[in-house]
C-alpha positions in Angstrom: 0.0 0.0 0.0 1.2 3.5 -0.9 0.1 6.6 1.0 0.1 9.8 -1.1 0.2 13.1 0.6 -1.1 16.0 -1.5 -3.9 16.3 -4.1 -2.1 18.7 -6.4 -1.3 17.8 -10.0 1.5 15.4 -9.0 -0.4 13.6 -6.3 -3.6 13.3 -8.4 -1.7 12.0 -11.4 0.1 9.5 -9.3 -3.2 8.2 -8.0 -4.5 7.9 -11.6 -1.4 6.0 -12.8 -1.6 3.7 -9.8 -5.3 3.1 -10.5 -4.4 2.3 -14.1 -1.7 -0.1 -13.1 -3.6 -1.7 -10.1 -1.2 -0.4 -7.5 -2.8 -0.1 -4.1 -2.9 3.5 -2.7 -4.7 6.1 -0.6 -4.5 9.8 -1.1 -4.7 12.5 1.6 -5.2 16.2 1.1 -5.2 19.0 3.7 -8.0 21.1 1.9 -11.5 20.5 3.0 -12.7 20.0 -0.6 -11.6 20.8 -4.1 -11.2 24.5 -4.7 -11.2 26.8 -7.7 -8.1 28.8 -6.9 -5.2 29.4 -9.3 -4.7 30.6 -12.8 -3.6 29.2 -16.1 -1.1 26.4 -16.7 0.4 25.0 -19.9 0.6 21.3 -20.5 3.2 20.4 -23.0 3.0 17.1 -25.1 5.2 15.2 -22.6 2.5 15.8 -19.9 -0.4 15.1 -22.3 1.1 11.7 -23.3 0.9 10.7 -19.6 -2.7 11.9 -19.2 -3.6 9.9 -22.3 -2.0 6.8 -20.8 -4.0 7.5 -17.6 -7.2 7.7 -19.6 -8.2 11.3 -18.8 -7.0 13.1 -21.9 -10.5 13.7 -23.4 -11.8 15.2 -20.1 -8.8 17.5 -19.8 -9.0 18.7 -23.4 -12.7 19.6 -23.0 -11.7 21.9 -20.2 -8.8 23.6 -22.0 -7.6 25.3 -25.2 -5.0 24.0 -27.7 -2.1 26.2 -28.5 -0.7 25.6 -31.9 1.9 28.5 -31.9 4.2 29.8 -29.2 5.6 33.2 -29.8 8.4 34.9 -27.9 8.4 38.6 -28.7 9.6 42.0 -27.7 7.3 44.3 -25.8 5.6 45.4 -29.0 4.7 41.9 -30.0 7.4 41.7 -32.7 8.5 38.0 -32.7 11.9 37.0 -31.5 11.2 33.3 -31.8 8.0 31.9 -33.3 7.4 28.2 -33.0 4.6 26.3 -34.6 3.4 23.4 -32.4 2.0 21.5 -35.4 5.2 19.5 -36.0 5.1 18.5 -32.3 1.4 17.5 -32.8 2.4 15.2 -35.7 5.3 13.7 -33.7 3.6 13.2 -30.3 -0.1 13.5 -31.1 -0.6 16.7 -29.2 0.3 20.4 -29.3 0.5 22.3 -26.0 -2.8 22.7 -24.0 -3.6 25.8 -21.9 -6.0 25.1 -19.1 -7.1 26.7 -15.8 -5.3 24.9 -13.0 -8.5 24.4 -11.0 -10.3 22.8 -14.0 -7.3 20.5 -14.5 -7.4 19.4 -10.9 -11.1 18.8 -11.0 -10.8 16.7 -14.1 -8.2 14.5 -12.4 -10.3 14.3 -9.2 -13.4 13.2 -11.1 -11.5 10.2 -12.5 -10.3 8.9 -9.1 -12.6 6.7 -6.9 -14.1 8.9 -4.2 -13.3 6.4 -1.5 -9.6 6.7 -2.2 -9.3 10.4 -1.5 -9.4 11.7 2.0 -10.1 15.5 2.4 -9.4 17.7 5.4 -6.3 15.6 6.3 -3.3 17.9 6.9 0.0 16.1 7.3 1.7 16.7 10.7 4.5 14.2 10.9 5.7 10.7 10.0 7.3 7.7 11.8 9.2 4.9 10.1 9.6 1.5 11.7 9.5 -2.2 10.8 9.4 -1.5 7.0 6.3 0.7 7.3 5.4 4.4 7.6 2.9 5.9 10.0 1.5 9.3 9.1 0.1 11.5 11.9 -2.4 14.2 10.8 -3.1 17.5 12.4 -6.5 16.2 13.7 -4.7 13.5 15.6 -5.7 10.6 13.3 -3.1 8.3 11.8 -2.7 6.0 8.8 -0.1 3.2 8.3 1.2 1.8 5.0 4.4 0.3 3.6 5.4 3.3 1.6 4.8 7.1 1.7 4.9 9.5 -1.3 5.2 13.2 -0.5 3.5 15.1 -3.3 2.7 18.2 -1.2 4.4 20.9 -3.2 7.3 23.3 -2.8 6.4 23.9 0.8 6.3 20.2 1.5 5.9 19.2 5.1 7.0 15.7 4.3 10.3 17.1 2.9 10.8 19.4 5.8 10.8 16.3 8.1 12.8 14.0 6.0 15.3 16.5 4.6 15.2 19.4 7.0 18.2 21.2 5.4 16.4 21.7 2.0 16.2 25.3 0.9 13.7 27.2 -1.2 15.3 29.9 -3.4 13.8 33.2 -4.3 14.5 34.3 -7.9 14.4 38.0 -7.2 11.2 38.2 -9.3 7.5 38.4 -8.5 4.6 37.3 -10.7 1.1 38.5 -11.0 -1.3 36.0 -12.6 -4.7 36.9 -13.8 -7.7 35.3 -15.5 -9.9 37.5 -17.7 -13.4 36.2 -18.1 -13.5 36.6 -21.8 -11.8 35.4 -24.9 -8.9 36.9 -26.8 -9.3 38.5 -30.2 -9.6 35.6 -32.7 -6.1 36.0 -34.1 -4.6 35.2 -30.7 -6.9 32.3 -29.8 -4.5 29.5 -30.5 -1.3 31.2 -29.5 0.8 31.3 -26.4 2.7 34.6 -26.2 5.4 35.9 -24.0 6.7 39.4 -24.4 10.1 40.5 -23.1 10.8 44.1 -22.1 13.4 45.8 -20.0 13.5 43.9 -16.8 9.8 42.9 -17.1 7.8 40.4 -19.2 4.2 39.5 -19.9 2.6 36.3 -21.1 -0.9 35.3 -22.2 -3.0 32.5 -23.6 -6.6 31.7 -24.0 -7.8 28.9 -21.6 -11.4 28.3 -22.8 -14.2 30.0 -24.7 -14.6 32.5 -22.0 -11.3 32.6 -20.1 -7.9 34.1 -20.9 -4.9 33.7 -18.6 -2.0 36.2 -18.3 1.1 36.7 -16.2 3.2 39.7 -15.5 6.8 39.3 -14.1 9.0 42.0 -12.5 12.0 42.1 -10.3 11.0 42.8 -6.7 11.9 42.2 -3.0 10.3 39.1 -1.5 7.1 39.0 0.5 5.6 42.3 -0.8 1.9 43.0 -0.6 -0.4 44.8 -3.1 -2.9 47.5 -2.4 -5.9 46.2 -4.4 -7.3 49.7 -4.9 -4.5 50.8 -7.2 -3.0 47.4 -8.4 -4.3 47.7 -11.9 -3.0 51.2 -12.3 0.4 50.1 -11.0 0.6 47.2 -13.4 -0.5 49.4 -16.2 2.4 51.8 -15.4 4.9 49.0 -15.3 3.8 47.8 -18.7 3.0 51.2 -20.3 5.5 50.6 -23.2 3.9 47.2 -24.1 1.5 46.2 -26.8 -2.1 47.5 -26.2 -3.3 43.9 -25.8 -1.5 43.8 -22.4 -3.5 46.8 -21.1 -6.7 45.3 -22.4 -6.0 42.1 -20.4 -5.1 43.9 -17.2 -8.0 46.4 -17.3 -10.6 43.7 -18.1 -9.6 41.3 -15.3 -11.6 41.5 -12.1 -9.3 42.5 -9.2 -10.2 39.3 -7.2 -8.9 37.2 -10.2 -5.4 38.7 -9.9 -3.0 36.7 -7.7 0.6 37.7 -6.7 3.3 35.1 -6.0 7.0 35.4 -5.6 8.9 33.2 -8.1 10.8 30.5 -6.2 12.2 27.1 -6.7 13.8 24.4 -4.6 17.6 24.4 -4.5 18.4 20.9 -5.9 18.7 18.3 -3.2 20.9 15.2 -3.4 18.2 12.6 -2.6 14.4 12.5 -3.1 13.9 9.4 -0.9 14.9 8.0 2.4 14.0 4.4 3.4 10.2 4.0 2.6 9.5 7.7 1.9 9.9 9.4 -1.5 9.2 12.9 -2.7 7.8 13.7 -6.2 6.9 16.8 -8.2 7.5 20.2 -6.5 8.2 18.5 -3.2 11.3 17.0 -4.8 12.4 19.4 -7.5 10.2 22.6 -7.7 11.2 24.7 -10.6 10.6 28.3 -11.7 7.8 28.5 -14.3 10.0 29.9 -17.1 9.8 26.8 -19.3 6.2 25.8 -18.5 7.4 22.4 -17.2 6.6 22.5 -13.4 3.3 20.7 -13.7 4.6 18.6 -16.6 7.5 17.2 -14.6 5.2 16.3 -11.7 3.1 14.4 -14.2 6.1 12.7 -15.7 7.2 11.7 -12.1 3.9 10.0 -11.6 4.1 8.1 -14.9 7.7 6.8 -14.3 7.2 5.9 -10.7 4.0 3.9 -11.5 5.7 2.1 -14.4 8.8 1.2 -12.2 6.6 0.0 -9.4 4.4 -2.1 -11.7 7.5 -3.8 -13.1 8.9 -4.6 -9.7 5.9 -4.7 -7.3 7.6 -6.5 -4.4 10.5 -4.2 -3.7 11.4 -0.6 -2.7 11.7 1.2 -6.1 12.4 4.7 -4.9 16.1 4.6 -5.7 15.4 3.3 -9.3 12.8 6.1 -9.7 15.3 8.8 -8.7 18.0 7.3 -11.0 15.5 7.5 -13.9 14.4 11.1 -13.3 17.2 12.9 -11.6 19.3 14.1 -14.5 16.4 15.2 -16.7 14.6 17.1 -14.0 17.6 18.9 -12.6 18.6 19.9 -16.2 15.1 21.5 -16.6 15.4 23.2 -13.2 18.8 24.8 -14.1 17.6 25.8 -17.6 14.4 27.4 -16.2 16.4 29.4 -13.6 18.8 30.7 -16.2 15.9 31.5 -18.6 14.3 33.6 -15.9 17.5 35.6 -15.5 17.8 36.2 -19.2 14.1 37.1 -19.6 14.2 39.8 -17.0 17.5 41.5 -17.9 17.6 45.2 -17.2 20.7 45.9 -19.2 21.8 44.4 -22.5 18.3 43.5 -23.5 18.6 44.8 -27.0 21.5 42.4 -27.5 19.5 39.6 -25.9 16.7 40.2 -28.3 19.0 40.2 -31.3 20.6 36.9 -30.2 17.2 35.2 -29.8 16.0 36.5 -33.1 19.1 34.9 -34.8 18.6 31.4 -33.3 17.9 29.0 -36.1 14.4 27.5 -36.0 16.0 24.0 -36.3 17.8 24.5 -33.0 14.7 25.8 -31.3 12.8 22.7 -32.4 15.6 20.4 -31.3 15.5 21.9 -27.8 11.7 21.8 -27.8 11.6 18.1 -28.7 14.2 17.2 -26.1 11.7 18.5 -23.5 8.6 17.0 -25.1 10.1 13.5 -25.4 8.6 11.1 -22.8 11.3 8.4 -22.6 10.4 5.1 -21.1 
C-alpha cells in the first residue's frame, strides 16, 4: 500500500497512474474540498502523453484550449522566436494545452474513486519503523502503510521532516497572474505569447471559450503585498510601453482574479527518498515557471514511478525512480532558472533580443523536442 500526501497535480496524477496499473494506494489532502483557486497552466506534449496513458485526456481537453503556436516577442509583439506546435502535434499526437489549473485538478479528481481520496487531512509528521510508515495528521488521526509518497508541493511538510536542510530559493522576481473572463481576439486564440521588455515580461494564452490567462513578471523584493485599490493602475504603469493587448487584459480582469506570488524554486537536493519515503513533483524538485514544465515534470514523475513499481511490485523502487528522473529534472530546473534571469534583464536586453532573433528554428525545435520526449 502506498500513501500519497497532497492532491495537487503530481499527487492526483500518481493516483490515476496507480489506478491504471492496479497499485494499491490512498490519497490524503489538507484542503476540506476541491477549490477553484489558481490561474492558467500550460501542459506540453510530454504531460499530455501521460494523461492519455492515464485515460483522462478527453476530459482534460474539453476543459482547455489547444495552443498551436508559441511566440516569444519583444514588448511590442514583434516576434523574436516563433514556434509552430503543429510538427510536435504530428510527432507526439498533441500540441500544447492551456487550461485553468483548478479545472485540470477537478478533471483529475473526477477520475479517481471517491473512496480513495481523504479530504481535510493535513499532514503533521511521520514515523518509520518495521518497514512501514505511519502518518500522523493535524487532527490526531493516523494511517499506516508500507510506503509514503510526498506530493505536497514546494512547501512540502514531508520534505521538511525527511530533509530538514532543504532550501527554497527566491529568484528575485515576483509574478502577478490573472484570468480575464472573456476570450482573446480571434487572431490570438490558439497562440501562447510571452513578451520580453526591459526587466519585465508579460505572457498570455486563452484557456477556454470565456477565459484568458495572463502573467506579469517583474524584479521585486520578496514578501511584498499589493494595495488592491491601485493594483491595476500600478501594473499598467509597469507595462506602459507594451502592446495594447497587455493593457486590455489587465483592465478587463476582475481584481479578485489577480494573484501575486514570488517566483521561487527548490535548491536541488541530493536525494528524493529515504527508506520508505519518497518525494515527487515540486516537493522533490520545484522549478521556476519559465519553461512551462513545473506541472509537466510532476506528471512525468507519476508516470515513471508507477511504471517502475508495476514492473517490480515487491521491492522498494524509490532509488530506481530517482535514477530514472534525476538528470532530466535537474537539467530543466537549471535551464528554467537561467531563462528567468535572461528574460528579466535590465541591461543588454537589445543584444539579448538580437541573439534570440538569430537562433535557427531548427535549434529551437531540437530543444523543444528534447523537453517534449517522454522516454520510457
